[in-house]
N, C-alpha and C positions, 0 to 999 in steps of 0.2 A: 793294643790295650784299650779297653772300653772306658770312656770318661763320661761323667755326667755333664749336663749343660753348665752347671756351676764350676766344675773343674776345668772345662774348656774356657770359660770366661777368665778364670785365674791365669791360665796359660797365655791367653791373648793379651791380657793387660800387662803381663810381664815383658812383652816386646814394646820398647819405647818408640813406636812408629810415628813420631812427630813428622809432619809433612816435609820437613827440611832434610830428613834422612831416609835411608833405604827401608823398605818393608820386606825385604827378601827373606829374612829369618822367619818372620811370621808366615809368609806364603809357603816357605819350605816345610814348616811345621804342619800347616793345614794339608798340604799336598801329601805328606807322609802319613798323616792320620787318616785321611780318606783312603789312601792306598791300602792301609792296614785293614780297612773294611771292604776291600774289593771294589773301590770306587775310583775310576780314572778321572783325572782333572786336567785342565788345559791352562797353561800360563799364557798371559799376554804381556810381554815386557814393554817398558817404555823405550824411547829412542836410544838412550845410552845404557840400557840394561841394569840400571840401579834400582828399579822398582818393577813390580809386576802386578797385574790383576790375575784373577783365577776364576774359572767357572767349571761347573761339574753337573752331571745329569744322572739320575737314577730312574728306573722304571722303563716302560715300553718306549721304543723308538718311534714315537708318534707325536704329532702336534697336539696342542690343547692342554698343556700342563701349566704349572705355576713356577715362576722364578721368585726366589727370595734374594733380594738385592741389598747389599751393605757395602760400606767402605772400611778400609783397614787403617787409614791414617787418623791421627788425633792432633789436637791443637797443642801448642807448647805449654809447659808448666813453669818456664822461667819467669821469675818475678812474682809468682803466686805463693801465698803462704798456706801450705798444706799441713795438716795435723798428723799425717802419716805419709809413708813413701807412696807417691802417686802411681808407681808401677808395681806395687805389691798389693794384691787384693786384701782389703780389710773390711770386716763386717762389724758394725756397732749398732745396737738398738734397731735392728730391722732394716738397716741401710748398708748397701754394698759399695764401698768407696774404692776409687781408683780412676786414673785418667782413661776415659773412653768407656767406662761402665755404662754410662747413659748414651753417649754419642760416639760410636754406636756398636762397641764390641759386645754389649749385652745381646743385641739382636744377632750379631755375627755368630756368637757362641750358640745361640738357639738355632740358627739356620744350619750350622755345621752338624749339631746334634740331631736335628730333624732329618737331615739328609742320610745320616747313618742309620737312623731308625726306619726311615722310608725304604732303605735298601733291603730291609728284612721283611717288608710288607708286600702284599700282593696288590701292587698298584695297578689301577686301570688307566691312570693318566700319570705322566711323569712329574717329578719334582726336580728343580734345578736351583743351584745357588750361583750368584755372581758377586764377587768381592773385588772392589776397585781400589785405586790409590788416588791420592791428590784431590779428594773431594773437598777438603777444608781450604784449599787454595784455588777454588774456582770450578770444581767438578770436572777437571780436565782429564782424569783417567777413565771416566766412564765411556765417552764416545768411542775410543778405539776398542775397548772391551766389547761393547755392543756390536760394533761393526764386525769384529772377529767372530762373535757368536753367530751372526747372520751369515757371513761369508763361508764359514766352515760347515754350514749345513746342520747346525744344531737344531733339533726339533723345535719348532716355534711354539712358545708358550702362549696360552690364551690370556694369562694374567701375570702381572708383575706386582709384587708387594715390596715396596721400599721401606725398610724397617726403621726409619728415623724415629726418634722418641715422640710419640703422640699420645701417651697414656693409653695406648691400645684403642684410641678413637680412630675412626676412618676419615682420612683426609683426602679430599678429591681435587683440591686446587691449591696452588701457591703462586707467589709472585715470581716473575722472572728477574734476571739481574745482568749487570754488566759492570766491569771494573777496569779502571785505567791507572797505570803508574805514571805519575807526573814528575818530570825533572825540569825545574826552572833554572836556567843558566843566566846568572847575573853578571855584572861588571863591577869589580872591586875598586873602591876608592876609600880614602879616609872619610869617616862619617861626617866630618865637618864640611866636606864638599859633596854632600848628599845629592845635590842637583846634577852633578856630573856623572854619577854612578847609577847602577841599576841593582837594587836590593832584591835578590831572588826570593827572600823570605817575605818582604813586603808585597811583592807582586803575587806570590803564592797566596798571601792572606786575602788578596782581592778575589781570587777564585773561591776560596773557602767562604768568604763573606757572600759571594754569589750563591753558593750552595745553601747557606743558611736562609737567604732570601727566597730561594726556590722552595725550600721546605715550608717556609711560612706561607707562601702563596698557595702551595698545594693543600696545606692544612685548612686554609680558609675556604676552599672550594666545596661545593656540594658534591659528594662522591657519586660516581655513576652507579647505576643499579647493580651491575655485575661486580662492583668493587666493594659494595657496602658491608660485606661479611668480613673483610680483612681488618686487622688491627695493626697499624692505622690503615684507614681505607684510601690511602693515596700513595703515590710514588715518593720514596725518600732517597736523599743523597747523604753520604756519610764519609768522613775522613777519619781513619782509625789511628794512623801514625804519621809523624812528621819529623824530618831531620833537616838540619842546615846551619849555615853560618860558621864563622871562624872566631870572631871576637866582637865585643860590644861596640868597638869603635871602627869596624870595617863593614862596609856594605856587603851583604852576603853574596858570595859567588854562586852558591848552590843551595837549592831547597828541593827536597823530594818528599812526596807523599802519595798516597793512593786515594782515589775517589771511587766509591762503589754506589751503584743505583739498585734499588729494589722496586721493580716496575709493576704496577697493577695491570690486570688483564685488559682493561679498556684502552690502554695506551701502548704505543709501539716502542720497543727497545731501540729500533733504528731511528725513530724520531728523536728520542732522548740523546742518542749518540750524536746525531747531527747538531742538535742544539748545544750540547756540551762542547763539541769540537769547534763550533763557531765562536763560542765564548773564549776558548783557549786561543784560537787564532787572533781574536781581537786583542787579547792581553799580550800575546807575542809581538804583535805589530806595535803596540804601545812601548814595549821594551826595546825593540829594534830602532825605534825612532830616537831613542836616547843613545844607544850604542849598537852597531851592527852585529857584534858578536853575541849579544844577548838574545834570549829566546826560550822556547819551551819545547820539550820532547814529551809527547803523550803516547804511551804504549798500552794497547789493550791487553789485559792478561787473562780475562775470562769473559765469556758470554754464556748465560744460563737461561735456557728457555723456561718459561713458566709452565705450570701444570694446569691444564684447562679441565674443569669438570666435564665428564662425559654424560651423555644422555643414555641411561640404562646400560652403563658400562659393566662388563663381566667382572672386572676387578672389584668394583664397589659392591656388586651383588654378593660375591663370594665373601669379602671381608665383613660385610654387615651380617651375613648369615653366621659366620664363625664367631664374631664378637657379640652378636645379639644387639648391635647398635641399631637404633631406629632412625638415625639421622647421620649426616656426614658434615664435615667441617672444611674450612679453608684456613690457611696459615700464611704468615708473612715471611717466614724463613724459606730458603731455597733448598732443593734436594736434587738428586740425580733423576728423579721421576720424569722431569720434562724431557730429558734425553731419550728415555725409553719411549715416551709418548710420541716423540718426533719420528721414531722408527716404526710407529704404527701399533705399539703394544697398548693394551688396556692396563692402566696403572692406578694404584692408590698408595698413599703413605700410611703405614700402620705399624707401630712398634712400641715396645715397652719403654717406660721412663718419661720424665718431664723435661721438655726443652729448656725450662728455666734452670736446670742443673747442668746443662751442657756448657763446656768451656770454663766452668767455674773452678776455683780452688775447692778442694774437698768434693769434687764431682762424685755423684753417687746415683745408683738406681735402687729403688726400694726392693726389698725381697719380695714383697707382694706383687709388684709390677713384673719382676722377673718370672715369678711363678705363673702369673697371668699369661705372659708370653709363651711359657712352656705349654700351658694348657691349649693355647691357640695352635701351637705346632702339632700337638697330638690330634686335635680336631681336624686340622688340615690334612694330615696323613690319612685319617679315617675317611675324609671326604674324597680324597684321591683314590681310595681303595674301593669305592662304591661304583 
């Protein structure tokens, strides 16, 4: 069955592929849809088989093509106030609403549609798609997918276009990142005997206060020249959730939270890791001095390489030619582009939608942006056919 890009988006949004659940139903749909157009695809399952990435190739079996890269997972809708069912596509006043319409099933739908259209064209260079999982929880699904593409001998693309929402602007650089899950182990006593116990929450608050101080110090610095284009032009630390405690009159036995870093190009992720873990170790020693069972467990849950602007990169040249952009940009959010670049690909971020709409209740992509993305795909196919 032939589907338009808009119809494909409707189907993709209907799969509630929040990162905490399986994406296999969506992958199965894409696999079957491509098969119906004579396109073979390859699954790359995760370790326990509950999720999978997928990639596919059309055109001649030669190097030098283009990869359209997207992710299939979305952020949760729990606790958000939506005006319509987030997993049912709804169009109102030129806006297409639904979880993932902007980030980034809009691009996924366009990429799948483009692949089926390219299969009918007389391509001189190939077109490929790569759809990952678990991007929203640290871009952990992309590396094994890329490794599989390389190890299986898939013709090597000249260009990768990661279609995160950029308003179809050409993005050549973004910050790197690293994240840690913290578990503060306290020692419970009645809060009237505070000096004999260890409050996991109050010790955790010391680390959060340190993060705030570091943010303030970084903001006060004069940014390095290569960081000046970022907003903000410095490394940031963030705590998004926190849990802990039993009662108001008991020193907290446990406190858990995540700390994530967005690191500017002039600074090393490794250096920030070392500085952070040194602070954690100092706080843990302070806790153990009160009670030997107290302490801190710090577990890294992701590391995301930044995307470094290339000098005369093939991806930037192609994207600027197709979009008509006369300049490129850098952004502070992270994508899977850095993982592709680490494998030697030329990469840009370029996709429909506004990042300001991502992760929000009533997430949407404007119809105009979706149409702009479709025009981009048509021009890309024409370019690959010359």
